[in-house]
N, C-alpha and C positions, 0 to 999 in steps of 0.2 A: 508332712514336711514342716511340722512345728519347729523342729530343731534348726532348720535352715532360716526361718524367720527370726528366731531368737539370736542366731549367730550374727546375721547382718544388721538386725536392729541394734544389737549391742555395739557393733562396730561403728554405726552411725553416731551413737552417743559418745563412744570413746574418742572419736575424731572431732567431736564438738561441731558436728554438722547440723544438729537439730536442737541442741540445748546448750546454754539457756536461751539462745536465739538462733533460728535457722539461718544457714548461710544463704545469702541472696543470689539465687540462680534464675536466670531468665533465658529463654531461647526464642529464636525467630526463624521463619522460613528463609532458606538461602536463595539468593537471586544471582549467584555467581555463575550459573550455567553449568553446574556439575551434577545436576539431578536428572532423573528420568522425567518425561512429561507427566504432568499431574494426572492425566487420564490413566497412565500405566500404573501409578501408585494406587489410585482410587478404584480402578476397574470400570467396566461398563457392561452393557447388556450382551455384547458380543464376546467379551472375555470375562467369564465368571471369576469371582474373587477366590484365590487359593486359600485364604485365611478368613473365615467369617468372624464377625466381632465376638469377642469374649463375652460370656454371660455377664450381664449387668453393665456392659459398656456399649454406648451408642456407636453406630457406624461413623467413621471419619468422613468428612466431606471437605470441599475446597475451603470453607471458612475455618474448619479445624486446623487445616494446614497453615493458612496464612495469618491466623490470629496471633500465634505465638502464645507464650505464657510461662508458667512455672512447672514444678515437678508433677503436680496433679494433672495439668493439661498434657504434659508429655506422656504420662501413663495412659490417659484416654486416647491419645493418638496411637500409641503402641498397641493398645488393646483393640482399637477399632479400624486400623489401617488394613485394607484388603490385601495389599501386596506383602505385608509382613516384613518389610525391609525399611530400616531407618538408618541413616548415617548422621551422627551428631558431631559437628566439627567445632573447633575452638583453637585459639592460639595457646602457646605454652602458659600453664598456670591458670587457664580460664575455668577450670573446674570440671573437666570431662570425667575424671574418675569419681569425683564427688557426686556428679549428676547421675552417673551409672549406678552408684550404690544407693542413692536416695530413690531413684526410679525403681530399682529392684525391690527395695523395701516396700514401696507403695504397691507394686504388683503382688508381692507376697501377702501384704495386708488385705488386698482385695480378694485374693484366693481364700485366705483364712476366714473371711467374713461370709463366704457363700455357704449356706446351710444345706442346700440340696446336694447329696453326694454325687449324683450324676452330673450336675452342672459344675461342681468343683473339679471333678475328674477331667472335664473339658478344658480347664484352664491350665496351661502348661506352667511348670515351675521354672522361673527364670534362674539361670546360672551365669555368674560373672566369671569370665575366664580371660586371662591375659594371653594374647597371641604370641608373646615372646617365645621363640623356639619352635614355632609351627612352620614347617617347610611345606607349603601348599603345593609345591611342584611334585612332592612325593606322597603326601598324606591327604586323603580326602577329609573334608571338614567333619563329616559325621564320625569317621574313625578316630581322628585326632581328638575331637570333643569327648567321645566316649572314653578314650584312654585317659584323658585328663580328669574327667569326672570320676572314673574308677579309682584313680590315684589319690584324688583329693578327698573323696567320700568313700573310704574303704568299707564302711559298714553296710553299704548297699548290698553287698553279697549275702547279708543275712536275710534279705527279703525273700521269702519262700516263693512268692509269685513270679520272681524274676530269676533267681539263682545266680550262678557265677557270671552270667553275661548281663547283669542288671543294667549297667550303664549303657551298653549297646542297645538293649531293648527300649530303654527310656528315650534315647536319642532317635533311633529309627522309628519309634512309635509316635513321635511328635509330642512326647510328654514333657519335654523341656524346651525352654526358649533360651537362645544364646545371646548373652551380652558380651561382646568382644571388645576388650580394652587394649590399649597399647599398639594399635594398628600402625602408627607412625614409627614404632621401634623396629619394624621389619626392614630388611633391605629392599630397595626399589623393585627388583625383579620378583621378590617374594610377595610384596604388596600387590603387584599385578596378578600373580597367581592366586593370592588369597581372595581378591575380588572375584575372579572367575569361579573359584570354588564356592564362594558364598552365593553367587548368582545361580549356580547349578544345584545348590542344596534346597530341596523342595519340601522338607518335612518339618522344619522349625522356623519360627519367627526369629529374626536376627536383627540386632541393633549393634552398629559399629560405632566406636568412639575413636576419633582420630584428630590429629592436628590439621588445620585448614590447608596449609601449603602442601604438605605431603599428600593429602588426599587429592587435591586438585592436580598435582603432578601425576599421580597414579591414574586418574580418570582419563588423561590424554590417550592412554593406551587401550581404553575400553571402560565404559561406565558400568555401574551396578544396576542391572535391569529391575525396574519397578521400585527403585528406592526413592524415598523422599529425603532430601538433605536439609538438615537444620543447622543453625549456628548459635553458639552461645553468645549472648549480647554482653557488652561491657557493662559494669556496674556503675550507674550514675553516681556522681559525687555526693548528692544528697542522701542516696540510699546507703552508700558506704559510711557516711557520717552517722546515720541513724543506727546502723549495725554496730559501730564501735561504741556509740553512746550507751547501748544496752549492757556493755561490760564495764561501765564506770559508775562511780557513786554520783549522787546528785547533791550539790552541783559538781561537775567534773573538774578534776585538777586542771590548772591553767594550761600546762603543755598539751594535754589532751583536747581541751577546748580550742586551742589555737589550731591544732591539726584538723579537727572537725570543721571549724570555720573555713580553713583553707580548702578542704575538699568541696564544701558547698559553694564557695565564692570563686574558686579558680579550678574548674574541672579540667582545663586543658594544660595544667602545669605538669612538669615531669613527675612530681610525686603523685599527683592525682591519677595520671595515666598508669603509674606502676601499681596503684592500689585499686584499679578498676577491674581486677581479677581476683577470684577467691584466694589464690595463693598469697599474693601480696597483702591482702586484707587480713588474713589469718596470721601471717608472720608478724605484722604490726601488732595484732592483738596479743601475741604470745611473747614477743621479744623485748618488751619495754615494761618490766615490772617497776622500774624507777622512772616516773614520768619525765624527769628533767632531761633524760637522754633523747627525748623526742626533738629537742631543739636542733640536734645534728641533722635529723631527717628533714627539717624545714629550711636548712641552709641551702639557698638556691644556687650558690656558687660551687657546691660540692658535687652535684650530680648533673651530668650532661644528658643522659638518656634514662628511660625507665629501666633498662637492663642494669645500669649502674646502681640504681636504687635496690633492685632485686638482689644483686650480688652483696650489697651492704647488709640487707635484711637476713640473707642466708648465713653470712658470717656471724652476725650478731646472735642469731637464733641458736647456733651450736654453742656459743659461749654461755648464753643465758640458760640454756637447757641443762647444763651441767654445773650450775651454781648450787651451793647448799640450799636445801629447801627452807632452812631456818638460818638466821644470821650466824649463830654460834654452833650450828649443827654440823656433823661430818658429812662428807659427800663420798659416795662409793667410788666415783671416778672423776678425776679433775678434767677440765676442758681439753687441755693439751693431750692427755692420755687418751681420752675418748675420741678426739679428732683423729689421732694416729690410727686407732683400731678401726674406726669407721672408714677412714681412707683406704685401709687395707681391704676391708669388705667391699667398698665401692669399686676399687680397682679390680678385684677378682670378678665381681659381677660384670664389669665392663669387658674384662678379658674373655669371659664366657658368654658375652653378648646376651645378657639377661637383666631385667629389672625386677625379677622376683627371686626371692631367696628361700629355697626349700632346705631346711636344715638336714633333711634326710639325704640330700644330694651333696652336702658339703665334703664328705670324704673323697669325692671324685676330684676335688680341686687340688689336692696335694698327693704326693707319692704315697703309695700304700706300704712300702717297705719299712719306713720308720714305725708305723703303727703295728705291723706284724712283729717287728723286733721288740716293741714295748710289751706286747701281749706275751711274747715268748719269755721276756724277762720276768714279768709278773708270775707266769706259770712256773718258771724255774725256781723262783724264790719260795713260792707257796708249796710247790711239790717237794722241795728240799726239806721244808718243815714237816710236811706229811710223811715223807720217807723216813726221817729221823724218828718220828713217833712209831711208825709201823714196824720198822726193823729193830728199834731199840726196846720198845715196850709192848709190841703187838704180837709177840709170840713167834717171830721169825728168827730170833737169835737169842741165845742164852746170855751172852755178854752184852749188857745194855749199852754201855758207852761205845764199844766197838761197833755194835750193831747200828747205833744211831748215826755214827760217822759214815758207815757204808751206806746206810739207808738214805742219808742226805745226798750222797753222790748219785745213787741210783734214782732217787726222786728228782734231783736237779736235771739229770740227763733225760729222764722220761718227760718231765714238765717242759723242758726246752723243745723236745720234738713235738709233743702234743700241742704246746702253745703256738709254735710256728704253724703247725697244721691247722689249728683252729683259727688263727689269724688269717691264714690264706683262704680258708673256707668262708670266713666272715666277709672278707673283701670280695671273694668270688660271688657271694650272695648278692652283693650290690652291683655286680657287673652288668653292663648293658651292651649289646652288640653295637649300638649306635656310637658308643665311645670310640670304636675303632674305625668309624666311618662306613660300616657296612650298611648297605641300602637294600631295601626290599622292593621287589617289582611293584609298580603302581597298580597293576591289574589284580594283585592279590591283596585282600584285606589283611592288615597286620593284626595279629593277635598277641596278647601277652603270653609268654611262655608259661604253661601250666606245670612247671617243674622247678624245684629248688636245688641248684647244683651244690650249694654249701652243705645242706643236710645230707644229700646223697653221698658226698665225699666223706663226711664224718662217719655216717652209719656204715657205708660200704667198707671203709678201712677197718673199723672196729670189728664188725661181724666177719669180714673176710679173713682178718688175721686170726681171730678165735677159731674159725673153722679150719683154716689152713694149718694151724698149730695142732689141731686134733688129728688131721690126716697124716701129718708128718710124724707124730708120736706113734700112730698105729701102723702105718705102712713103711715109714722111713724112706719114702720116695719124694724127692724134691719136686719132680715134674708133676706128680699128682697133687702135691700140696699147692703148687703154683696155680694149677688148673682150678682147684677148689677156691683159692683166694680170688681169682678173677671171676669165676662163675657165681659163687655165693655172694661175694662182695658186690658184684654188679647187680645181681637180683635184689639183694637187700637194699642197696642204695637206690635202685629204681623205685622200689615200693615206697621207701621213705621220702624220696624227692617228690614223687607225684602226690603222696598223701599230705605232704606239708603245704601244698598249694590247693588241695582238693576242696575243702569246705572252710568257710570263714567261721570262727568261733561264735557261738551263740551268746548273747548278752545275759547278764544277771539282772533281771527286772525286779524292782521294788524289794531288793534284798532276798529274793527267792532263788535258791540254788537248784536248778533243774538238772536232770540227767543229761539233757542235750548240752547244757552249758559245761558240765563236767567232761563229757565225752569229747567235746570239741577241743578241750585243752589236754585231754589224755586219751588219744585215739587208740584203744587197746587192740582192735582187730589188725590194723596195719602194723602195730607194734609187735603183736604176736607173730605175724607172718615174717616180718623183717628181722626181729631180734629174738623173740621167745623160742621159736622152733629151733633155729641153729644153735643157740647157746644151750637150751635145754637138752638137745640131742648130744651135744659135745660133753656135757657133764653127766648125762645119764649112762653113757658108755665111755668113760674117760680113757680106757685102754683097749677098746674094741668091743664089738657086740657080744662076743662070747665071754667076756670078763665080768666078774662081779663088781658092783659099784654100790656106793651108799644109796639107800632107797630115796633119801631126800635130795640127792644131788641133782637129778634131772628136773623135778618140779620146782625146786627152790631157785635154781639157776635160770630155768626157763622163765619163771616169774620175774626174776631180776632183769633178764634181758628184755622181756616185754615192756616192763616199766621204763627202763632206761631209754629204749628206742621211742616209746610212746611220748616220753617227756621231750625228747629232742624234736619230734614232729610237732607236738603241741606248741612248743616255744616258737617254732618257725611260723606258725599261723598268726595272722594279724591280731593284735590286742583288741578285743571287742569293745572295751569301754572308751576308746578314743573315738567318740562319736563325731558325726558330721558337724556338730555345732562347736567342736573344740577349737581353741586357738593353738598356734604352734607350740607354745610353752606347755599347755595342758597335755597335748599329745606326747610331747617329749617326757614329761613327768610320768604319765601313765605307762609309757614303754619302760621307763627306768624302774618303776615299781614292779612291773611284770618281770623284768630281768631279775630282780632280787628274789621274787617268789619262785620263778622257775629255777634259778641257780641254786637256791636252797633245796628245793625238791630234788633236783637232779643230783646234787652232792649227797643228800641223804640216801637217795636210791642206790647210787653206786657204792657209797660207804657201807650201807647196811648189807648190800650183797656180799661184801667180804666179811663184815663183822658177824653176820648171822652164821655164815659158814664156819668161821672160827669158833663161835660159841656152840653150835649145834652139831657140826660134822667133823671138824678136825681135832683140835686139842680140847674142845669143850671148856674153854677158859672164857668166862663172861667178861672179865676185866680186859683181857687181850682183845676180845671182840669189840668192846667199847672204844678202846684205843685205836684199833684199826678203822672203825667207823669214822672217828674224828679225823684221823690222819689222812684218810682218803676223801672224806666229804668236804673238808675245808678247802683244799686246793681245787677240787673239781668245781665247787660252787663259785669260788672267786673267778676262776678262769672262764667259766660259762657266762657269768654275769657280764664279763667284759666283752664277750664275743657274740652274744646271741641275738642282737638286734641292732637297728639303726641308732638307737640311743647309745648303746655301747660303743659303736664305731665313731659316732660324733664326739663322745666324751674323750676317746683316745685322740681324735683329731685336734680337739681344743688343747689337750696336753701337748701334742706335737707342735702346734702353733705357738703355744706359750714358751716352749723350750727354744723355739726359733725367734722369740721376741716379737711376734706379730699379732698376737691376740691373747686375751685373758684365758687362764686355765678354766674358769667357770664361764665358758662362752655363752651358754644358753641364758644364764642369769644376766649377762651383759646385754644380750639381744632383747630380753624381756624388759630390762630396765630402760633401754632405748625406746621401746614401744610405749612405756608409761610416760616417758618424757616427750612423746609426740615426734621423736626423730624418725622412728619407724612406724609403719602401720601394718596391720594384719589383714591379709586377703585369704580367708580360709586357713589352710595349714601353712601358708607362706608369709614371710615378711617382705615388705617393700619399704624403700625409703619414702619419707613423707611426700616427696615429689621427685620426678625424674631429674629436675634441675639440681636438686640437692645431691643426688647420687653423682650426676655429671661433674658437679663442682668438686666433690670430695675425691673423685677418682683421678684427678689430674694434679 
């Protein structure tokens, strides 16, 4: 799990939590009456501990609980607490998410430093998950966590020792520890159900991060058995001043010196109380590149409450974040423009009741019909170009100009139909029954559907139509042709749909291209079954079994059908290089590159299928074969690039939103730019706003 450590360690540095000076985080044992008895957390002789101490971590005792401390002390409590249940509370902006990330990195570093393989295997890998979207009244914690881990870390399916159910086996085998953030973002009834589920979950250590008031309210309906409850302590004024001093020159500019003196001498002032949490402290650190503006912050008549100070800092931070990096340099987005787009994003996230932004789910936010129409338009234009080439200069018509005109019309009509079908299949691939409110019985463990309906639809239609056309030509019976269309199309679609979800592609390690890596992207066996056999048989006996045919017709067309279907199946399988250490933008770029590769291969495969037949079987005209190859390959490649993955769908969505005036056309570039400006943060493959308060402010 070296990739996991590198991912979260990088995130801690990107968010300036550890360098150049670590964010000051301290915790203390809660005395609010919301925790289980200390004996329940520590265990005794009559009730053995469900979780023995991790290798290299001493057992926790009463002194460990009550002493409090920093991140290292919190890790020792996590690793040594017999009950395996911790709830860390804090007020808004107090650093719960930051503490979760830093503790997770500390736990991963500890595991990484254990040399004995058996001892290392006994240390679970901590996984940070936002509980936003978890309906604990319907989904058991283990099932929901396994589904989230499988979605976030898709390359787990490559692990031979676990297979397709890798995430489930890790969760149910106690190989992961769950760090659950965003507990307070759930509805009150769901928070109570979540606590019950956590209490019944016996296989994993669980650490819950929540706001103090929401947790205390939830506890009234039933506490979390065996949990020890901790609270994040306010940052003392002297500590806050020392933290800010590390980011200044020596001697510090006068405005900064006045602010630091104020924090040390007046710890109970409105400004000092606003800066006694990591959010306020880091906003001040980042929002005042010009020290003179700090005088407004120290105006005692301007702010009545710490919330007023926080609102002022959030407003100023957005404006400062989108200033040019150099006085005379250009800026990609001005502050007003960026605020409008970020407000749209925050409003949509509020509408969908989430604080995590998964770019792969963005197409579900808007209607699919405009994207289907855009893909249909793209395919229409490119197919019209291809039709003009094929019918004008590809051997289909002796009159080039007249043939090009007719070909453009035929190509446009064909492209429109196939583009709309491909767009529909692409959106169907992203479909989830939960979107219609369908609910699964709680008694049945939910599984991800091992079937790709989009691939099944495309392959079923193509192979079914080819086979039905053959039967109609031979028998001239529409009923028999329809039966073959349904039977062969359903069978081919079923094989392709199942194969598309069957095996995750193998990675290319150290530049070595292995047969397993090639086959996972080009699965020839299901391709032969679903495409090669039907297409090969159709052209082996084009006019019936008793009729003569070209000897190359069957093998060549069978090979063509096999490669075409294999490429469709291979493209639907998840891209292997988007590793678990990748950030959202890296995953998107990887999928986009894979779209280009697959689209090019698919276009060449289909184009060569026609071009080679023109060159070798029909007119034996090499030039006409090349023209046919180009005329068919180009539109096929462009259309498939636009419809074959989540990256293609998200690109169409950003174009749709740009036309509506709500988001930039290069949406992922804007999101990544916001990440580098510290407006957004990355949690695995998802973006989040820097803080929930920032999202809430922008959403209204």
